N, C-alpha and C positions, 0 to 999 in steps of 0.2 A: 322261132324255128330252132330245131336242134339237129345235131348230126350224130346218129347212133353209131355205135361200133358194129362192124360186120364180122368181127373175128370169131372163128369157130370156137365154140365152148368146150372146155376140157375138165376133167375131174382132178381132184387132189392126188398127190403122189405119196404123201405121208399122213397117216391118221394122227390125230392128237395135235400137240402144240410144239413150239420151238424147244420148250423144256424137255418134252418127251423126246424130240429128236436129239437133243444134247446127251440125254441118258444113253441112247443107242450108239451115238457116234461122238464121244467126248472130245475127240481130236479137233472137231470143228467149233468148239465152244467159243473161241475168240471171235468168230464172225457173226454170232447170233445176238449180240447185245449191244446197246448204246449207253453212253452217259447222258443224261438229260434232266431237265426239270419238267415234271408232268403237271400241267395245269389241271384245275378242277374240271374244266370242260372236256378233258380227255386228250388234249393235244400235247404230244411230247415235244417240248421246246428245247432249243439249244441251251446248253447249261450256262452260257454267258448272257442270255436275255434277261431283262428286268421286267418285261411286259410280254404277255402272251400274244403272238402274232396271229392267232386265230380269233380270240374273243376280246382282247384288249385288257384282261385282268392283270393286276400286278403279280410278278413272280419273285418279289424281293425276299419273301419269307419261305419260298418253296425250296426244299432241299434237293441236292443232286442225287439221283437214284439211277438204277438200271432199267432200261425198257427194251422191249423186244425189237430187234432189227427187222423191221417190216419188209424191207427190200430183200434181205436174205430169205425170209419166209416165202416171199413171192417166187424167188429163183429156185428154191427147193421144193415148191409145190406143197407147202405145209397147210393143213386143213383149217386149223383154228387158232385164234389168238387166245391167250390165257383168260381174257375177259369174256370168251364165249362166242364172239362173232367170227364168221368165215373169213379167211384170208384171200378172198376173191378180189380181182382187180378189174378196173375198167380199161381193158387191154386194147391198145391200137396197133402195135406192131411188135413182132418178135423175130430176131435173127440170132445167130450164134454169137454175135458180138454185143447186141444191144436189146433192151426192152423199153418200149415206149407205152405210156399209160396216162390216163387223165388224173390230175391231181384231185384228191378227195376234198381238199379245202381250197377250191378253185378261186383265184383272184381275178380271173378274166373268164370269158365264155369259152375260150380255148386256152386252157392251162395244162401243159403237159410236163411229165418228168421223163427224162431219158437216162437210163442207167446202164453201166457195163454189165453185160451178161456173161462176160468171159473171165474177168479178173476180179479179185477182191482188192479193192483200193478204198480205204476208209474215207479219204477226202482228197481235194484236189492238190494239196500240198506234195503228195507222193508222186504226182506227175513230173515234178521237177527232178526226180531222181534219175529218170531216163527220158529227157525231153522229146527226142525223136519219136519214141514209141508213144509217149504221151499225146503228141499231136495226132498220131494215127488213131488213137483211141477217140479223141475229140471228133475228128473227121467222121468216124463211123457212127458215133452216137448222134451227131448233128444231122447227118444225112438221113437217118431214120426219123428224127424229129421233124424235119422238113417234109419228108414224104407223108407223114401223118397230118402235118398242117395243111398241105395241099388238098387233102380230102375235105377239109372245112372250107377252104378258099373256093374250091371249085363247085361248092354247093351254092348256086346263085341266090337262093332264097336267104340263106344264112348270111352270105357275104353282104348283100344289099341291106339286110336289116341291121347288122352289127357295125359295119363301116360307113362312115360318112363320105359321100362322094365316091368317085372311082379311084381304084388303086390297083397297080400292077403286082404280079407276083415278085418282081425284083424289088419294088418299093416296100412291099410287106416284109420281105426278107431283112431289109435294113431297119425295120422297126421292131422286130421281135426282141423282147426283153429277155435276155439270157444271161444267167449268172450261176456261180456256185455260192454256197453259203459256208462260212466257217465260223465257229464249229457247226457242223451239220446236225439236223435232228435225227438223221439216219446215217449210220456209218457204212455207206456204200456210195461210191462216186455217183453223183447224179447232177444232171443239168436241169436247173429250173427254167422252163421255156414258157414264157407268157406272151401270147399274141394280143396286143392291145386292141380295144381299150380295157382298162380295169373296170370292174363293176363299181357303181357309185360308192358304196360303203368302203370298198377296198382302195378306191382312189383317194378318198378322204384319209384313210389310215396311212396311205403312202405319203400324202402331203404333210402329215403331222409326224413323219419320220418313223412310223411304226412298221414299214416295209422297206426293203432294200437298204437296211442299216449300214451306215458308214462303219468300216472296220469289221463288218461281217459279210456283206455282199461283195463278191469278187467278180467283176464282169468277165465274160468269156474272152472279150477282146483284150483285156489286160493279161489274162492267164496265157492266151495265145502268144502275146508279145514276149513274155518271159520264156516260153518254151522255144520260141523261134531263135533266141539267143544261143541255143544248144550249149548251155552252161549248166551242167548237172549240179544239183545242190543236195547235200545229204540231209534227209528228213527222217525223224521218227515221230511217234505219237506225241511226244513232249515238246517238239520244236515250236517255239512261240511264233505265231503269225507275224508279229512286229519284226522279229529277227529277219524273216524272209522279205518283208516289204522294204525294210531298211536296206538290205543287201542289194535289191534291184532298184531302189531309189538311186543308189550311188552309181548304177550303171545306166542311168538316164530313163528309166521306165518308172514314173512316179505314180504310186497308188492313189493318192489323194486326188490328183488331177483326173485320172481315169474314172475314179468313183464319181467325182462331181459331174463330169461330162455324161456318164451313164445315167445317174439319177435325174439330172435335168432333161435329158433327151427322153427318158422314160415318161416323165410327167407330161412333156409337150406332146409326145406321140399318143399318149392315152387320151388327152383332150382333143387333139386334131382328129383322131379316128372316131371319137365317141359319137354314137348315133342314137343313144337311148332316147325314147320318147317320154317326156315327163307325164304324159297322159296315161302311161302304163303303170304309174306308181300311185299309191293311195295316200302315202304320208311323206312329209319332209321331216327329217330327224335333225335337230339342232340342240346343242347343249344337253345331250342325253335324254331329250324328251321328243315325243312324236307330235307333230302338228298336222292339222288338216292343211290342204294346199289346193290352189287353183292355178291355172295358166292363163295369163293375160298378155296379149301381144308377143307371144313367144317367150315370156318370162315367168318364172315360177313365183307365185305370191304366197307367202307363209300366212297361214291362218291360226286359229286358236289351238291351244294344247289339247291333245286327247289323253285324258288321265288313265284310262283303263287299257292302254296298249303297251305290251312289253317289247321294247325295241330289239332285244336279243332274239325273241321269236320272229320278228319281222325280218331281221338279217338272215335267219336260217331259211325262211320261206323264199326270200329273194334269191338266195344261193341255189335252192332246189329248182326254181324256175329258170335261172339264168345259166346254170352249169351244164356241161355236157358229160360230166362224170356219171357213169352208170346208165348211159342211155343205150338201149331203150329201157324206160321204166316199166315195171310190172306191178300192177295194183298201186300205182303212185310212188313206188320205191325203186331206187337204183338197183341195177343188176350187174353181174360181173362174172368172172371165169378165173380158173386156174391156168397156168401156162401149159402149153402143149409139150415143150421139151425141157423139163426141169433139170437142174443140175443134180449130180450125184453128191452125196454128203461125204466128200473127201477132197484131197488136193491132188489127186491123180487123174486118171482118165475120166472124163465126163464131169468132173467137179470144177470148182474155182481154180483158175490158173494162178500161180504165184507171181507177184509183182515185186521187183527189186525194192528193198528197203522196208517191206511190210512184214512184220511179225505177226502171223495169224493167231498166236496165242494170246 
């Protein structure tokens, strides 16, 4: 079962691409681009990663380049990416403060992103500049993410298929995998919000430490504790993340401890809630090869290798079947929309609001 978006569809506000928008409004150039490593599969990855967190390929020889800030494109209502595809999104909720949408590279059947629709904040470090306001921003975004999650949860067919056993809304709230990445692949503050369980391949990727990376994943619970100290910390784009974690370690909020608890709990909750039926899958993938499989007494039995099967293609088909991104599909393909109330391309009325410590240039 899937949970289609019922958001009213809208048209783009700006013809062309982000580059075209930059030509017309050069003063906003600084919010339109990211520093990334672009994998051959098309995924813009954080410039510190050594392995693509979408396809698993090595990024060791991939140079750091500029990529389009997709989230700014969404918020400005830009029509097209430079590569020619439309900047439509699988939108779930929009308010003046937040935008919530399905993640295009879903790791779970309900994988959402929540971004600030009010301020340009490149990443979570800048919340430390004004902690009280930072907490308010988190509260607003998380409230919208939770409202979007409840639409899934209250769909009884989806809930009973995805989750093992009975679970309450309160219990689910405590199991949502929520974090920031640093460095992010998109330079606009966004919460990664994953409702477990992880899909089989993505759970495997997480177990081999190719998701939720230590020193890159920063649990929301950890960030909230830092902000609740109300101890403003000066940040700029060059502030090392280790400088920040060292500072707060000395104040008794240890990053490594919080990350380890976050990671272990994420893996446990994913397994505890997992309700996938092995009978719904055709192959077992192990050691980079696809095998035939059967189920005996509730256990998966690995069979012989199937030589003419491309496991990357299998992963893509699984993702299409399990994700809720782009629902409802049309002609077997995901659909989407532009946002109804886009930002104006300025830093005045109707545009991004300025956040202390952020140089938009």
